[in-house]
Legacy VTK file of the C-alpha trace (Angstrom):
# vtk DataFile Version 3.0
C-alpha trace
ASCII
DATASET POLYDATA
POINTS 188 float
101.432 -62.768 153.146
98.796 -62.750 155.646
97.015 -65.891 156.080
94.631 -64.795 158.631
91.507 -64.485 156.194
92.131 -68.159 155.015
91.692 -69.382 158.803
88.463 -67.389 158.994
87.307 -68.706 155.591
87.949 -72.257 156.762
85.837 -71.807 159.983
82.972 -70.442 157.740
83.455 -73.006 155.199
83.179 -75.753 157.896
79.669 -74.481 158.821
78.654 -74.225 155.159
80.037 -77.719 154.550
78.196 -79.003 157.435
74.900 -77.556 156.233
75.527 -79.050 152.756
76.348 -82.341 154.047
72.817 -82.290 156.082
71.138 -81.121 152.865
72.757 -83.832 150.771
70.909 -86.582 153.004
67.611 -84.961 152.513
64.736 -86.317 150.459
61.996 -84.018 148.590
59.359 -86.259 150.643
57.458 -89.140 149.295
56.206 -89.360 145.640
57.610 -87.306 142.773
59.809 -84.004 143.013
57.291 -81.259 141.717
57.902 -77.612 141.151
56.135 -75.441 143.343
55.038 -72.789 140.855
54.192 -74.800 137.561
53.568 -78.070 138.796
56.149 -79.971 136.503
57.287 -83.279 137.751
61.046 -83.127 138.050
62.843 -86.167 136.785
66.159 -87.601 137.846
69.091 -85.602 136.797
67.057 -82.015 136.504
68.503 -79.036 137.908
66.416 -77.667 140.839
66.447 -74.863 143.362
65.571 -75.910 146.873
64.314 -74.045 150.024
65.361 -75.917 152.982
65.154 -74.894 156.484
65.814 -76.004 160.245
64.243 -74.681 163.186
66.800 -74.115 166.066
64.958 -76.781 168.110
65.525 -79.331 165.286
68.656 -81.388 164.504
68.272 -81.402 160.868
67.175 -79.646 157.634
63.916 -80.328 155.648
63.201 -79.274 152.087
60.332 -76.674 152.408
59.690 -76.530 148.577
61.682 -77.028 145.295
61.418 -75.026 142.210
62.540 -75.923 138.343
65.072 -73.973 136.630
62.589 -71.774 134.826
60.923 -70.523 138.150
64.247 -70.123 140.286
63.551 -66.567 140.941
60.215 -67.445 142.737
61.588 -68.445 145.914
59.969 -66.444 148.779
62.124 -63.923 150.360
60.626 -63.655 153.623
63.071 -65.198 156.225
62.080 -66.332 159.856
63.698 -65.622 163.154
64.519 -68.911 165.051
64.958 -71.082 161.795
67.979 -71.344 159.634
67.133 -71.145 156.130
69.178 -71.992 152.896
68.562 -71.648 149.122
70.507 -74.427 147.382
70.981 -75.256 143.832
71.208 -78.921 142.864
69.668 -81.725 140.806
67.028 -84.395 141.502
68.405 -87.892 142.295
66.737 -91.134 143.271
67.115 -93.268 146.428
65.850 -96.989 146.044
65.300 -99.119 149.125
65.289 -102.745 147.539
64.057 -104.369 150.897
60.966 -101.805 151.091
60.713 -101.784 147.129
60.392 -98.256 147.393
62.188 -94.994 145.989
61.858 -91.491 146.388
63.696 -88.178 144.993
66.720 -86.602 146.860
68.759 -83.567 146.459
72.085 -84.241 144.633
75.159 -82.079 144.508
73.769 -79.389 146.562
75.580 -75.942 146.146
74.603 -73.342 148.781
73.451 -70.013 147.204
71.776 -68.188 150.128
72.151 -68.219 154.031
69.562 -66.786 156.242
70.853 -67.353 159.866
68.600 -68.440 162.747
69.278 -65.009 164.417
68.212 -62.999 161.691
65.299 -61.989 159.310
67.718 -61.412 156.413
69.404 -63.656 153.785
72.986 -63.269 152.494
74.935 -64.683 149.479
77.776 -66.987 150.510
80.395 -64.041 149.928
78.318 -61.783 152.147
77.952 -64.536 154.680
81.662 -65.180 154.960
82.237 -61.469 155.635
79.796 -61.391 158.457
81.703 -64.440 159.878
85.114 -62.663 160.500
86.808 -62.493 163.942
86.161 -58.485 163.758
82.441 -59.136 163.451
82.442 -61.732 166.273
84.114 -59.254 168.449
81.891 -56.632 167.661
78.849 -58.742 168.392
80.416 -59.835 171.709
80.907 -56.306 172.734
77.356 -55.088 171.903
76.182 -58.184 173.615
78.277 -57.486 176.615
79.238 -60.997 177.100
82.035 -60.433 179.447
84.402 -59.016 177.049
86.114 -55.720 177.817
84.595 -54.245 174.826
83.212 -51.081 174.662
79.804 -50.551 172.811
80.836 -47.257 171.175
84.044 -48.791 170.012
81.985 -51.835 168.628
79.431 -49.536 166.778
82.536 -47.695 165.444
84.069 -51.059 164.334
80.773 -52.245 162.852
80.379 -49.043 160.743
83.919 -49.586 159.303
83.215 -53.244 158.716
80.075 -53.312 156.664
78.377 -51.244 154.290
75.923 -48.352 155.173
72.436 -49.841 156.048
71.050 -48.252 152.990
73.504 -50.384 150.729
72.510 -53.667 152.609
70.014 -56.034 150.732
68.670 -59.522 150.710
71.052 -61.458 148.822
67.987 -63.137 146.897
68.261 -60.575 144.099
71.832 -61.603 143.441
71.542 -65.666 143.491
68.905 -65.485 140.568
71.500 -64.175 137.882
73.285 -67.374 138.247
70.935 -69.235 135.757
71.995 -67.048 132.937
75.377 -68.304 132.924
74.595 -71.555 131.015
73.465 -69.877 127.861
70.060 -68.862 128.712
69.725 -65.621 126.695
66.859 -64.306 125.198
LINES 1 189
188 0 1 2 3 4 5 6 7 8 9 10 11 12 13 14 15 16 17 18 19 20 21 22 23 24 25 26 27 28 29 30 31 32 33 34 35 36 37 38 39 40 41 42 43 44 45 46 47 48 49 50 51 52 53 54 55 56 57 58 59 60 61 62 63 64 65 66 67 68 69 70 71 72 73 74 75 76 77 78 79 80 81 82 83 84 85 86 87 88 89 90 91 92 93 94 95 96 97 98 99 100 101 102 103 104 105 106 107 108 109 110 111 112 113 114 115 116 117 118 119 120 121 122 123 124 125 126 127 128 129 130 131 132 133 134 135 136 137 138 139 140 141 142 143 144 145 146 147 148 149 150 151 152 153 154 155 156 157 158 159 160 161 162 163 164 165 166 167 168 169 170 171 172 173 174 175 176 177 178 179 180 181 182 183 184 185 186 187
């Protein structure tokens, strides 16, 4: 059995876990957690979808906006180069600072749904992101960027054509992650 894919997945998963761990520590800001679309105050324990971003120059993620389960498909799909962007499912939690007698909402149990790397203006589902992080894809990028490898650009392009779907078949992954909400019995 070939275990090379499991090593590749572990490397990609470490990157994803690092993102999730950073998101797990991020609050929604001061005051109540409020849905960006309908204005509903989201209470502790309620499911949410969050848009998080981290500019290349910044060390951590910020929550840009949150959405209630009813409006989870309303997250804008305009992705920005130079900013790592994530769409994350989770639930609202509360952190309390007894010394300051203050509390604020945070994202609990984050589940990464969509990734937009800082070097792109597209977003990818987790499965698509893993495929793009394989060693073959890295070798192709290195050859195209001519970063000291002996790779030939023509070979890299040929390899890329074998590695991924044709450009007409690629799409932002946002259309797929919205389907996940129907799994819990949300039928019309």
